[in-house]
N, CA, C and O atoms as a DFTB+ gen file, in Angstrom:
588 C
 N C O
     1  1     -39.400     -39.298     -29.366
     2  2     -38.590     -39.796     -28.288
     3  2     -37.157     -39.249     -28.365
     4  3     -36.566     -38.893     -27.346
     5  1     -36.617     -39.186     -29.564
     6  2     -35.246     -38.683     -29.747
     7  2     -35.173     -37.222     -29.331
     8  3     -34.168     -36.780     -28.775
     9  1     -36.252     -36.460     -29.604
    10  2     -36.279     -35.045     -29.226
    11  2     -36.259     -34.898     -27.707
    12  3     -35.615     -33.997     -27.170
    13  1     -36.958     -35.779     -27.034
    14  2     -36.989     -35.751     -25.576
    15  2     -35.606     -36.088     -24.984
    16  3     -35.164     -35.440     -24.036
    17  1     -34.938     -37.087     -25.538
    18  2     -33.596     -37.450     -25.075
    19  2     -32.600     -36.333     -25.357
    20  3     -31.728     -36.067     -24.529
    21  1     -32.709     -35.684     -26.490
    22  2     -31.807     -34.575     -26.831
    23  2     -32.032     -33.400     -25.880
    24  3     -31.081     -32.715     -25.504
    25  1     -33.285     -33.167     -25.492
    26  2     -33.591     -32.084     -24.551
    27  2     -32.982     -32.381     -23.188
    28  3     -32.398     -31.494     -22.566
    29  1     -33.113     -33.633     -22.710
    30  2     -32.510     -34.008     -21.429
    31  2     -30.983     -33.865     -21.469
    32  3     -30.374     -33.355     -20.529
    33  1     -30.386     -34.317     -22.553
    34  2     -28.935     -34.231     -22.692
    35  2     -28.488     -32.776     -22.700
    36  3     -27.476     -32.437     -22.087
    37  1     -29.226     -31.918     -23.384
    38  2     -28.886     -30.491     -23.444
    39  2     -29.034     -29.846     -22.074
    40  3     -28.204     -29.022     -21.690
    41  1     -30.077     -30.206     -21.330
    42  2     -30.251     -29.660     -19.984
    43  2     -29.116     -30.116     -19.067
    44  3     -28.615     -29.332     -18.261
    45  1     -28.710     -31.388     -19.189
    46  2     -27.617     -31.895     -18.375
    47  2     -26.308     -31.166     -18.699
    48  3     -25.569     -30.780     -17.793
    49  1     -26.031     -30.984     -19.974
    50  2     -24.803     -30.295     -20.377
    51  2     -24.815     -28.821     -19.965
    52  3     -23.773     -28.269     -19.610
    53  1     -25.981     -28.187     -20.011
    54  2     -26.084     -26.790     -19.571
    55  2     -25.804     -26.687     -18.073
    56  3     -25.061     -25.804     -17.644
    57  1     -26.380     -27.565     -17.289
    58  2     -26.124     -27.567     -15.850
    59  2     -24.661     -27.840     -15.531
    60  3     -24.083     -27.208     -14.647
    61  1     -24.069     -28.777     -16.250
    62  2     -22.657     -29.085     -16.051
    63  2     -21.779     -27.888     -16.417
    64  3     -20.823     -27.584     -15.703
    65  1     -22.090     -27.213     -17.511
    66  2     -21.282     -26.055     -17.917
    67  2     -21.417     -24.897     -16.921
    68  3     -20.440     -24.197     -16.656
    69  1     -22.616     -24.690     -16.368
    70  2     -22.783     -23.640     -15.355
    71  2     -21.990     -23.961     -14.090
    72  3     -21.399     -23.073     -13.476
    73  1     -21.983     -25.236     -13.705
    74  2     -21.203     -25.650     -12.538
    75  2     -19.713     -25.437     -12.785
    76  3     -19.004     -24.950     -11.904
    77  1     -19.236     -25.794     -13.965
    78  2     -17.816     -25.611     -14.296
    79  2     -17.443     -24.122     -14.333
    80  3     -16.351     -23.743     -13.911
    81  1     -18.351     -23.285     -14.838
    82  2     -18.078     -21.852     -14.871
    83  2     -17.998     -21.292     -13.454
    84  3     -17.132     -20.468     -13.161
    85  1     -18.887     -21.730     -12.581
    86  2     -18.861     -21.294     -11.177
    87  2     -17.557     -21.711     -10.512
    88  3     -16.977     -20.927      -9.761
    89  1     -17.088     -22.912     -10.765
    90  2     -15.818     -23.372     -10.212
    91  2     -14.651     -22.537     -10.741
    92  3     -13.731     -22.205      -9.993
    93  1     -14.692     -22.205     -12.009
    94  2     -13.619     -21.385     -12.590
    95  2     -13.593     -19.997     -11.951
    96  3     -12.516     -19.456     -11.696
    97  1     -14.762     -19.416     -11.689
    98  2     -14.810     -18.106     -11.043
    99  2     -14.310     -18.178      -9.605
   100  3     -13.677     -17.236      -9.127
   101  1     -14.579     -19.268      -8.915
   102  2     -14.086     -19.440      -7.547
   103  2     -12.561     -19.545      -7.504
   104  3     -11.941     -19.165      -6.511
   105  1     -11.968     -20.050      -8.558
   106  2     -10.517     -20.166      -8.619
   107  2      -9.877     -18.808      -8.889
   108  3      -8.803     -18.527      -8.358
   109  1     -10.505     -17.960      -9.699
   110  2      -9.895     -16.672     -10.050
   111  2     -10.017     -15.629      -8.942
   112  3      -9.203     -14.707      -8.902
   113  1     -10.982     -15.731      -8.054
   114  2     -11.148     -14.730      -6.991
   115  2      -9.923     -14.639      -6.086
   116  3      -9.465     -13.525      -5.832
   117  1      -9.363     -15.743      -5.583
   118  2      -8.159     -15.620      -4.755
   119  2      -6.971     -15.055      -5.525
   120  3      -6.121     -14.376      -4.948
   121  1      -6.910     -15.330      -6.816
   122  2      -5.823     -14.780      -7.624
   123  2      -5.910     -13.263      -7.690
   124  3      -4.887     -12.580      -7.637
   125  1      -7.114     -12.732      -7.804
   126  2      -7.265     -11.278      -7.828
   127  2      -6.855     -10.677      -6.485
   128  3      -6.236      -9.614      -6.455
   129  1      -7.186     -11.332      -5.383
   130  2      -6.791     -10.847      -4.070
   131  2      -5.268     -10.829      -3.960
   132  3      -4.687      -9.861      -3.470
   133  1      -4.632     -11.894      -4.415
   134  2      -3.173     -11.966      -4.392
   135  2      -2.571     -10.866      -5.252
   136  3      -1.582     -10.245      -4.861
   137  1      -3.149     -10.620      -6.408
   138  2      -2.666      -9.556      -7.287
   139  2      -2.783      -8.193      -6.611
   140  3      -1.860      -7.382      -6.685
   141  1      -3.900      -7.941      -5.961
   142  2      -4.099      -6.662      -5.269
   143  2      -3.074      -6.482      -4.148
   144  3      -2.529      -5.392      -3.975
   145  1      -2.812      -7.542      -3.390
   146  2      -1.839      -7.457      -2.311
   147  2      -0.436      -7.230      -2.864
   148  3       0.335      -6.453      -2.300
   149  1      -0.106      -7.889      -3.944
   150  2       1.214      -7.737      -4.550
   151  2       1.424      -6.328      -5.068
   152  3       2.499      -5.755      -4.890
   153  1       0.422      -5.768      -5.700
   154  2       0.536      -4.421      -6.267
   155  2       0.678      -3.382      -5.158
   156  3       1.493      -2.467      -5.279
   157  1      -0.092      -3.502      -4.087
   158  2       0.000      -2.524      -2.999
   159  2       1.318      -2.672      -2.240
   160  3       1.914      -1.673      -1.838
   161  1       1.774      -3.898      -2.043
   162  2       3.073      -4.098      -1.394
   163  2       4.204      -3.541      -2.247
   164  3       5.171      -2.992      -1.718
   165  1       4.088      -3.679      -3.559
   166  2       5.117      -3.138      -4.454
   167  2       5.189      -1.619      -4.342
   168  3       6.280      -1.049      -4.344
   169  1       4.050      -0.967      -4.247
   170  2       4.083       0.490      -4.123
   171  2       4.686       0.919      -2.791
   172  3       5.432       1.897      -2.737
   173  1       4.378       0.214      -1.738
   174  2       4.972       0.549      -0.443
   175  2       6.472       0.255      -0.419
   176  3       7.219       0.920       0.298
   177  1       6.910      -0.719      -1.183
   178  2       8.346      -0.965      -1.310
   179  2       9.015       0.214      -2.005
   180  3      10.132       0.592      -1.654
   181  1       8.335       0.796      -2.989
   182  2       8.846       2.006      -3.639
   183  2       8.960       3.152      -2.633
   184  3       9.964       3.865      -2.612
   185  1       7.938       3.328      -1.806
   186  2       7.957       4.395      -0.802
   187  2       9.126       4.195       0.167
   188  3       9.824       5.148       0.515
   189  1       9.328       2.965       0.592
   190  2      10.417       2.663       1.520
   191  2      11.769       2.936       0.863
   192  3      12.653       3.532       1.479
   193  1      11.926       2.505      -0.374
   194  2      13.186       2.730      -1.085
   195  2      13.450       4.218      -1.281
   196  3      14.593       4.662      -1.183
   197  1      12.400       4.991      -1.556
   198  2      12.562       6.432      -1.729
   199  2      13.064       7.078      -0.437
   200  3      13.954       7.927      -0.473
   201  1      12.502       6.682       0.689
   202  2      12.932       7.240       1.976
   203  2      14.351       6.800       2.330
   204  3      15.064       7.523       3.026
   205  1      14.763       5.646       1.869
   206  2      16.102       5.153       2.187
   207  2      17.170       5.751       1.282
   208  3      18.313       5.905       1.712
   209  1      16.834       6.091       0.045
   210  2      17.868       6.544      -0.879
   211  2      18.039       8.056      -0.941
   212  3      19.083       8.537      -1.381
   213  1      17.026       8.822      -0.506
   214  2      17.151      10.280      -0.538
   215  2      18.210      10.742       0.450
   216  3      18.420      10.125       1.495
   217  1      18.864      11.825       0.105
   218  2      19.855      12.394       1.021
   219  2      19.155      12.845       2.300
   220  3      18.034      13.352       2.257
   221  1      19.820      12.659       3.429
   222  2      19.219      12.985       4.714
   223  2      18.852      14.468       4.784
   224  3      17.810      14.823       5.335
   225  1      19.690      15.322       4.235
   226  2      19.406      16.769       4.276
   227  2      18.151      17.108       3.485
   228  3      17.414      18.019       3.859
   229  1      17.898      16.384       2.392
   230  2      16.669      16.608       1.618
   231  2      15.438      16.099       2.371
   232  3      14.360      16.687       2.282
   233  1      15.605      15.012       3.106
   234  2      14.486      14.438       3.852
   235  2      14.033      15.323       5.004
   236  3      12.845      15.352       5.325
   237  1      14.956      16.045       5.632
   238  2      14.584      16.867       6.787
   239  2      14.442      18.348       6.429
   240  3      14.268      19.185       7.315
   241  1      14.516      18.674       5.139
   242  2      14.355      20.069       4.734
   243  2      12.876      20.462       4.747
   244  3      12.001      19.614       4.918
   245  1      12.613      21.743       4.567
   246  2      11.223      22.210       4.565
   247  2      10.482      21.784       3.300
   248  3       9.252      21.813       3.273
   249  1      11.199      21.393       2.263
   250  2      10.564      20.941       1.018
   251  2      10.530      19.421       0.914
   252  3      10.331      18.879      -0.173
   253  1      10.717      18.744       2.010
   254  2      10.737      17.285       2.035
   255  2       9.384      16.710       1.627
   256  3       8.344      17.293       1.933
   257  1       9.391      15.564       0.935
   258  2       8.119      14.888       0.638
   259  2       7.401      14.419       1.906
   260  3       6.200      14.151       1.878
   261  1       8.137      14.320       3.017
   262  2       7.580      13.917       4.304
   263  2       7.574      15.133       5.235
   264  3       8.598      15.434       5.848
   265  1       6.443      15.838       5.354
   266  2       6.406      16.991       6.263
   267  2       6.397      16.541       7.729
   268  3       6.086      15.391       8.039
   269  1       6.739      17.459       8.605
   270  2       6.796      17.159      10.039
   271  2       5.381      16.998      10.583
   272  3       4.506      17.827      10.333
   273  1       5.171      15.904      11.340
   274  2       3.876      15.646      11.968
   275  2       3.504      16.814      12.873
   276  3       4.378      17.293      13.596
   277  1       2.287      17.296      12.881
   278  2       1.025      16.749      12.411
   279  2       0.705      17.072      10.946
   280  3      -0.334      16.646      10.442
   281  1       1.564      17.804      10.264
   282  2       1.326      18.041       8.835
   283  2       1.488      16.724       8.081
   284  3       2.191      15.820       8.534
   285  1       0.838      16.628       6.942
   286  2       0.945      15.421       6.126
   287  2       0.818      15.800       4.657
   288  3       0.200      16.806       4.310
   289  1       1.400      14.997       3.826
   290  2       1.318      15.192       2.378
   291  2       0.524      14.023       1.801
   292  3       0.898      12.863       1.976
   293  1      -0.559      14.331       1.120
   294  2      -1.400      13.289       0.523
   295  2      -1.306      13.375      -0.991
   296  3      -1.284      14.466      -1.561
   297  1      -1.250      12.217      -1.637
   298  2      -1.275      12.190      -3.095
   299  2      -2.026      10.947      -3.553
   300  3      -1.913       9.873      -2.963
   301  1      -2.789      11.124      -4.611
   302  2      -3.550      10.024      -5.186
   303  2      -2.659       9.295      -6.184
   304  3      -1.967       9.930      -6.980
   305  1      -2.673       7.967      -6.145
   306  2      -1.832       7.171      -7.034
   307  2      -2.636       6.040      -7.657
   308  3      -3.609       5.556      -7.079
   309  1      -2.211       5.630      -8.843
   310  2      -2.752       4.428      -9.471
   311  2      -1.769       3.318      -9.157
   312  3      -0.623       3.352      -9.605
   313  1      -2.206       2.349      -8.400
   314  2      -1.329       1.274      -7.944
   315  2      -1.112       0.220      -9.015
   316  3      -0.055      -0.409      -9.063
   317  1      -2.093       0.026      -9.863
   318  2      -1.995      -0.970     -10.912
   319  2      -3.360      -1.223     -11.517
   320  3      -4.314      -0.491     -11.252
   321  1      -3.448      -2.257     -12.326
   322  2      -4.706      -2.603     -12.979
   323  2      -4.995      -4.086     -12.794
   324  3      -4.108      -4.935     -12.877
   325  1      -6.257      -4.362     -12.544
   326  2      -6.732      -5.733     -12.454
   327  2      -7.067      -6.229     -13.852
   328  3      -7.165      -5.431     -14.784
   329  1      -7.243      -7.530     -14.009
   330  2      -7.709      -8.016     -15.308
   331  2      -9.009      -7.314     -15.700
   332  3      -9.900      -7.134     -14.870
   333  1      -9.107      -6.930     -16.943
   334  2     -10.256      -6.172     -17.397
   335  2      -9.992      -4.679     -17.329
   336  3     -10.917      -3.884     -17.494
   337  1      -8.756      -4.285     -17.092
   338  2      -8.314      -2.886     -17.054
   339  2      -8.969      -2.075     -15.945
   340  3      -9.091      -0.856     -16.067
   341  1      -9.390      -2.725     -14.871
   342  2      -9.940      -2.006     -13.723
   343  2      -8.783      -1.510     -12.866
   344  3      -7.964      -2.302     -12.401
   345  1      -8.717      -0.192     -12.658
   346  2      -7.617       0.404     -11.914
   347  2      -7.757       0.176     -10.411
   348  3      -8.857       0.194      -9.859
   349  1      -6.616      -0.038      -9.771
   350  2      -6.553      -0.044      -8.312
   351  2      -5.974       1.310      -7.938
   352  3      -4.805       1.584      -8.212
   353  1      -6.780       2.154      -7.317
   354  2      -6.338       3.496      -6.930
   355  2      -6.176       3.560      -5.426
   356  3      -6.840       2.844      -4.676
   357  1      -5.285       4.427      -5.007
   358  2      -5.061       4.585      -3.585
   359  2      -4.593       5.990      -3.257
   360  3      -4.391       6.815      -4.147
   361  1      -4.426       6.248      -1.987
   362  2      -3.926       7.529      -1.499
   363  2      -2.719       7.253      -0.618
   364  3      -2.778       6.437       0.302
   365  1      -1.623       7.944      -0.913
   366  2      -0.417       7.829      -0.101
   367  2      -0.351       9.044       0.813
   368  3      -0.441      10.184       0.356
   369  1      -0.195       8.792       2.092
   370  2      -0.065       9.857       3.094
   371  2       1.326       9.738       3.695
   372  3       1.711       8.678       4.190
   373  1       2.077      10.836       3.649
   374  2       3.446      10.830       4.173
   375  2       3.567      11.828       5.319
   376  3       2.987      12.914       5.286
   377  1       4.329      11.436       6.326
   378  2       4.645      12.328       7.437
   379  2       5.925      11.824       8.096
   380  3       6.353      10.693       7.867
   381  1       6.528      12.679       8.917
   382  2       7.739      12.268       9.629
   383  2       7.667      12.703      11.079
   384  3       7.015      13.689      11.423
   385  1       8.363      11.934      11.931
   386  2       8.375      12.180      13.371
   387  2       9.815      12.293      13.839
   388  3      10.670      11.498      13.449
   389  1      10.075      13.282      14.676
   390  2      11.403      13.423      15.274
   391  2      11.514      12.506      16.488
   392  3      10.541      12.290      17.211
   393  1      12.699      11.978      16.698
   394  2      12.946      11.164      17.882
   395  2      12.998      12.076      19.102
   396  3      13.430      13.224      19.004
   397  1      12.565      11.573      20.232
   398  2      12.520      12.387      21.455
   399  2      13.908      12.811      21.919
   400  3      14.045      13.830      22.595
   401  1      14.945      12.041      21.564
   402  2      16.300      12.397      22.013
   403  2      16.987      13.410      21.098
   404  3      18.105      13.838      21.384
   405  1      16.338      13.797      20.008
   406  2      16.916      14.855      19.159
   407  2      17.008      16.145      19.964
   408  3      16.246      16.354      20.908
   409  1      17.941      17.000      19.585
   410  2      18.017      18.317      20.211
   411  2      16.778      19.122      19.843
   412  3      16.145      18.832      18.828
   413  1      16.412      20.129      20.642
   414  2      15.214      20.928      20.346
   415  2      15.223      21.548      18.938
   416  3      14.163      21.696      18.330
   417  1      16.369      21.901      18.430
   418  2      16.442      22.461      17.073
   419  2      16.057      21.434      16.014
   420  3      15.683      21.794      14.898
   421  1      16.150      20.152      16.368
   422  2      15.820      19.067      15.439
   423  2      14.503      18.397      15.784
   424  3      14.252      17.272      15.351
   425  1      13.656      19.066      16.555
   426  2      12.319      18.562      16.841
   427  2      12.185      17.690      18.068
   428  3      11.099      17.169      18.323
   429  1      13.240      17.511      18.837
   430  2      13.162      16.661      20.021
   431  2      13.295      17.479      21.294
   432  3      13.181      18.704      21.277
   433  1      13.536      16.788      22.386
   434  2      13.729      17.457      23.675
   435  2      14.992      16.941      24.357
   436  3      15.112      16.986      25.581
   437  1      15.923      16.455      23.556
   438  2      17.140      15.876      24.093
   439  2      18.149      16.922      24.543
   440  3      18.073      18.094      24.175
   441  1      19.084      16.465      25.341
   442  2      20.169      17.312      25.837
   443  2      21.485      16.601      25.534
   444  3      21.499      15.486      25.012
   445  1      22.581      17.262      25.870
   446  2      23.878      16.612      25.662
   447  2      24.033      15.390      26.562
   448  3      24.841      14.508      26.270
   449  1      23.279      15.327      27.638
   450  2      23.328      14.149      28.517
   451  2      22.580      12.962      27.893
   452  3      23.026      11.821      28.012
   453  1      21.433      13.230      27.224
   454  2      20.650      12.143      26.625
   455  2      21.085      11.821      25.202
   456  3      20.809      10.728      24.708
   457  1      21.756      12.749      24.539
   458  2      22.211      12.550      23.164
   459  2      23.617      13.145      23.017
   460  3      23.787      14.165      22.349
   461  1      24.618      12.523      23.630
   462  2      25.959      13.105      23.642
   463  2      26.598      13.210      22.261
   464  3      27.451      14.073      22.052
   465  1      26.215      12.367      21.322
   466  2      26.799      12.411      19.980
   467  2      26.089      13.415      19.083
   468  3      26.578      13.720      17.995
   469  1      24.949      13.933      19.519
   470  2      24.189      14.889      18.707
   471  2      23.568      14.266      17.469
   472  3      23.445      14.916      16.432
   473  1      23.179      13.013      17.582
   474  2      22.586      12.307      16.436
   475  2      21.154      12.758      16.227
   476  3      20.375      12.875      17.173
   477  1      20.822      13.010      14.962
   478  2      19.446      13.347      14.588
   479  2      18.790      12.085      14.043
   480  3      19.297      11.467      13.107
   481  1      17.671      11.710      14.630
   482  2      16.946      10.514      14.202
   483  2      15.518      10.893      13.843
   484  3      14.841      11.593      14.596
   485  1      15.067      10.424      12.684
   486  2      13.708      10.701      12.213
   487  2      13.067       9.407      11.738
   488  3      13.736       8.518      11.211
   489  1      11.745       9.319      11.937
   490  2      10.940       8.223      11.398
   491  2      10.119       8.787      10.240
   492  3       9.374       9.752      10.411
   493  1      10.258       8.185       9.076
   494  2       9.530       8.605       7.888
   495  2       8.455       7.560       7.609
   496  3       8.760       6.400       7.331
   497  1       7.193       7.981       7.684
   498  2       6.092       7.037       7.566
   499  2       5.291       7.304       6.299
   500  3       4.923       8.441       6.003
   501  1       5.030       6.238       5.561
   502  2       4.170       6.283       4.379
   503  2       2.977       5.375       4.640
   504  3       3.140       4.200       4.969
   505  1       1.789       5.923       4.493
   506  2       0.552       5.172       4.726
   507  2      -0.204       5.104       3.410
   508  3      -0.426       6.127       2.762
   509  1      -0.594       3.915       3.018
   510  2      -1.340       3.707       1.785
   511  2      -2.750       3.271       2.129
   512  3      -2.936       2.274       2.826
   513  1      -3.748       4.005       1.651
   514  2      -5.142       3.606       1.815
   515  2      -5.717       3.344       0.429
   516  3      -5.456       4.094      -0.511
   517  1      -6.485       2.297       0.310
   518  2      -7.122       1.967      -0.960
   519  2      -8.437       1.259      -0.686
   520  3      -8.656       0.718       0.397
   521  1      -9.291       1.272      -1.668
   522  2     -10.620       0.694      -1.509
   523  2     -10.866      -0.326      -2.600
   524  3     -10.612      -0.074      -3.777
   525  1     -11.366      -1.483      -2.191
   526  2     -11.728      -2.535      -3.129
   527  2     -13.071      -3.090      -2.699
   528  3     -13.244      -3.509      -1.555
   529  1     -14.005      -3.090      -3.606
   530  2     -15.349      -3.622      -3.364
   531  2     -16.005      -2.997      -2.145
   532  3     -16.651      -3.695      -1.364
   533  1     -15.849      -1.691      -1.974
   534  2     -16.505      -0.988      -0.890
   535  2     -15.810      -1.091       0.456
   536  3     -16.290      -0.523       1.438
   537  1     -14.699      -1.796       0.525
   538  2     -13.949      -1.916       1.775
   539  2     -12.673      -1.089       1.678
   540  3     -12.011      -1.081       0.640
   541  1     -12.333      -0.399       2.749
   542  2     -11.125       0.406       2.787
   543  2     -10.026      -0.362       3.503
   544  3     -10.238      -0.912       4.584
   545  1      -8.846      -0.394       2.888
   546  2      -7.696      -1.085       3.449
   547  2      -6.580      -0.076       3.694
   548  3      -6.466       0.917       2.975
   549  1      -5.765      -0.330       4.703
   550  2      -4.661       0.571       5.060
   551  2      -3.408      -0.264       5.271
   552  3      -3.433      -1.287       5.956
   553  1      -2.311       0.190       4.672
   554  2      -0.996      -0.421       4.884
   555  2      -0.009       0.694       5.145
   556  3      -0.212       1.821       4.693
   557  1       1.057       0.397       5.867
   558  2       2.048       1.445       6.117
   559  2       3.448       0.854       6.159
   560  3       3.645      -0.335       6.412
   561  1       4.401       1.722       5.904
   562  2       5.820       1.388       6.032
   563  2       6.499       2.565       6.738
   564  3       6.181       3.725       6.475
   565  1       7.425       2.256       7.624
   566  2       8.169       3.278       8.352
   567  2       9.661       3.030       8.184
   568  3      10.144       1.907       8.332
   569  1      10.375       4.099       7.871
   570  2      11.828       4.036       7.715
   571  2      12.430       4.940       8.789
   572  3      12.006       6.082       8.961
   573  1      13.416       4.418       9.504
   574  2      14.120       5.209      10.517
   575  2      15.488       5.578       9.953
   576  3      16.264       4.710       9.553
   577  1      15.772       6.886       9.927
   578  2      17.059       7.368       9.432
   579  2      17.727       8.214      10.506
   580  3      17.058       8.940      11.240
   581  1      19.042       8.116      10.592
   582  2      19.821       8.873      11.562
   583  2      21.024       9.494      10.875
   584  3      21.528       8.996       9.868
   585  1      21.460      10.592      11.455
   586  2      22.690      11.228      10.981
   587  2      23.369      11.910      12.142
   588  3      24.428      12.513      11.970
């Protein structure tokens, strides 16, 4: 009889432990999603800061990290690591667009009537694509600079 009671108690404790483990896994899944979002947002913040701090002449030169659209510069990056040392990898795509009011020499179609100050305005766009669990995600940041 004692063996039968011990078997029932062990089965009950096993079921309870499996339920508790399932609950613990349900709690960690949203944390991983939050971690992934934080890591990708941090990388895009780096891209935005890079576009804001570089000298304007370097940004619009032929060796700029942001080539003139439709050209694009792609680079593979490691965004971070999840628990268990699983890497989050992504691809950064950079390109830039001239404002329509720029003079033709600066990629636009503006004239002295539409752009009397001769201001050059460019949009620098960084697009981040990454894949998690077979799904592809895309985020972007755009910086507008003028001179």
